[in-house]
N, C-alpha and C positions, 0 to 999 in steps of 0.2 A: 510482561512478555516482551514488549518492545525494547526496553532497556537491556534485558539479558540477551536478546537476539543481537542487538547492536554490539554489545561487549563480546559476545561469542565471535561475531564476524571480525571484530578488531583483533582478537587473539589469534584467530586463524590467519588473518592477513599478515600480522606481524611475524608469525612463525614461518609462513611461506616466503616472506620477504627476506628474513634472516637466512633461510635455506638457500634461496636463489641468489642473493646478492653477496652474502658473507660466508657462504660455505657452512652454515649451521651455527656459527658463533660470531656474535657482534661484540667487539672489544671497544670500550669507550676510552677517551683520553686519560681518565683517572684510574684506569686499570680494571674497572668492573666489567663484567661479561654478562651478556644476555644470550641465551641459547634458544634455538628453535624448539628444542624438546621441552623446555620449560613452558613456553607459550602454548604448545600443543597440549601439554598436561593441564594447564589452566582451562583451556577450551573443553577438554574432556570432562573435567570436574564440573564445570558450569553446565554442560549438556546433561550430565547425570542428575544434577540438582533441578534443572528445569523439568526434566522428565518426572522427577519425583514429586515436585511441588506444583508445577504449573500445568502439566498434561492431565486432562480428564479423559480416561479411556472410554467411559460410558457415553460421553457426548462427542467424543472425537475432536476436541478442540483444546487449545491452550488458553488458560485464564490467569489473570493476575492473582496474586496470593496476598491475603490479609495476614500479616505477621502477628498483629496484636490479637486477632481472634483465631489464629491458626486454622484458616480455611480458605479455599479457593473462592474467588468472586465469580459471578456468572454474567458479567457485563460483556456483551458481544460487540466488539469493535473491529475496525480494519486492522488494528495492531495484532490481533491474534493470528494474522497471516504472515507476520514478519519472519517467523522461523523458516518459511519457504525461501524468502529472499536471502536469509543468512546461511542457508544450508544446514540448519540445525535439526530440522525434522527428518525422521526416517522416511523411507518410501511409503511405509504403511501409514504413518502419521500424515504424510502429504496427501495421500488418497482420501483419508478421512476428512481432512480439512476441505478438500475440493467437494466432497460429497455432502458434508454437514454444514460447514461454515460459509462457504461461498454462496450457496443459494439464499442464505439469510442476508448477505451484504450486497449482492449484485442487484442493481437497480437499472431502469431503462437507460440512464446516462452514465453508468459506470459503477464503481465501488463506493458505497456509502461509508461515512466515517463510523457509523454505528447502526444498530437496528432500532426501529421505532419502539419495540418492546423494551429494550434496554434503556433507551432514553427516557421512556415514561411520559406521562401527560405533562403538557405545558400549563403552567399556572403562574400567577403573580409572584409567588415565592419560588417558582422553578422555571425561570425564563429560558427561552430557546438559546442554546449555545452553538457557536459556529462550527466547532469540531465535533459535530454530532449529526444524527439523522435529521434531515434528509440531504445533508451536504457532502460533496465529494471534493477531495483535494488532490492536486497533482502528485505530490510525493507518494501518497498511498497507491495511486494508480500504477505508477512506474514500478514500485517495489513489488506489487502483486503480479504484474505482468512478468517481470523477470524471475520472480520466484516460481511461478507456474511453469514457465518455459524450462527452467533448470531441472524440474522434476518430470519433464516430458509431457506436460499438459499444454501443448502448443495451441490447440484449438480454443481452449478456454482463454488463454492469454490473448489470442487474436480477436476473439469476440469482445472481450473487455476493452481492448485497445480501440477497436472500432467504435464502440459505444461512447467512449470518452472523447475521441476525436470528432465524432458526429456532434456531440454536445457543444464542443468548442466552435466547430465550423458553422453550425446552424445559427448560433448566437452571434457570431461575427458577421455572418451574411445579413442577418435581420436587424442588427443594431450597429451599423456603420463601422464595422471592423473591431468592435469591442472584444477584447480578450481580458478576462478578469482573474482575480485571485483564486476564486473557488466557484462551484456551481451547485445548484439544487439538482441532484442526479435523479430524483424521482420525477420532477416536472421538466427536467432538461432545460433549465433556465438560469440566467445569471442573476435573477432577482432573489437576492439573499438579504434578509432583514434582521438577522441575529447580531447582537452586540453592535459593532460599528458599521454593519452593512457589508458592502462588497467593494473593494478597491477597484476602480475602473468603471463603475456604473454611472457615476455622476459626470455630466458632460465636461465639467471643469477639470476632472481628474483623468479623463481618457488620454492615454499616452500613445504615441505612434508605435512605441516599442511593444505594447501589450503588457503582460505581467510575467516576470522572469521564469518562475518554475512552471507556469502554464505553457509558456512558449517552449521551454525545454521538453516538457512532457509530450508536446505535439511532435517534436522532432524525433524523440525516442519512439513514440507510438507508431509513426510511419514505418519504422523498421520491422514492426510486427505484422504489417499488412502486405499481402502479396499484390501483384498487379491488378487482379480483379477487384479486390476490396478497395484498393486505392482509387480505381475508376468509379466504384460505387460511391465512395466518399466525395469525389469530385461532383457527382450528380446529386449528392445529398439523399441517397437512398436510405430510407428508415431502417434501423437495425432489425426491427420486427419482420421486415421483408427478407432478411438475409439469414437470420438465426432463429431456429424454432425452439431451442432449449432456453431455459431460464426466462426471467421476465425482462 
């Protein structure tokens, strides 16, 4: 789902750029030509195939497709929301994702990389992985916020942005300004012990700059908050005190 969403977005971006900057036809020095219509056509073809193979109308979600077994997988991860960011989903699909997928992935501290059910039990032969429940990553948060807003789900985007910024802020306040690579969005903590742990949690590795994409997500997230929510964030008001829906 994520790969095809990204490629669809690239195809649309290229088509729009050729239209806007080159009048619909880009001529290369060797004489070859790329037209916007060709890139739009590729995007339409991809979208049709995504809807055919990846969209599950019964569950209201996009899922990865196992080509070898000719069946959709049922692993619920944050990447099933990528079609919102890419503009690939129809309005009806977007609403279904908000109603069906978002409640499964929304946690107290933001969007989880996957659901606990999809991750399955942790065992010696199935260790905890970092791109999985209960961890949240900045790129996922930003893509989900922007995707939701682009389809008119402004309140949902605002709520998720506040949860993520609250997680970052509260950890920074309580742990000497620490801003880390990822967070446990269920417990709202920087304490992550999967694989190599969490960059920025050991004292020797704390940088004054924070962590790149987490810093960026904070700046982006602030744009989703109005004055009242920004003031609440300054006071570290718990999300549960502000939002009655979702967990």
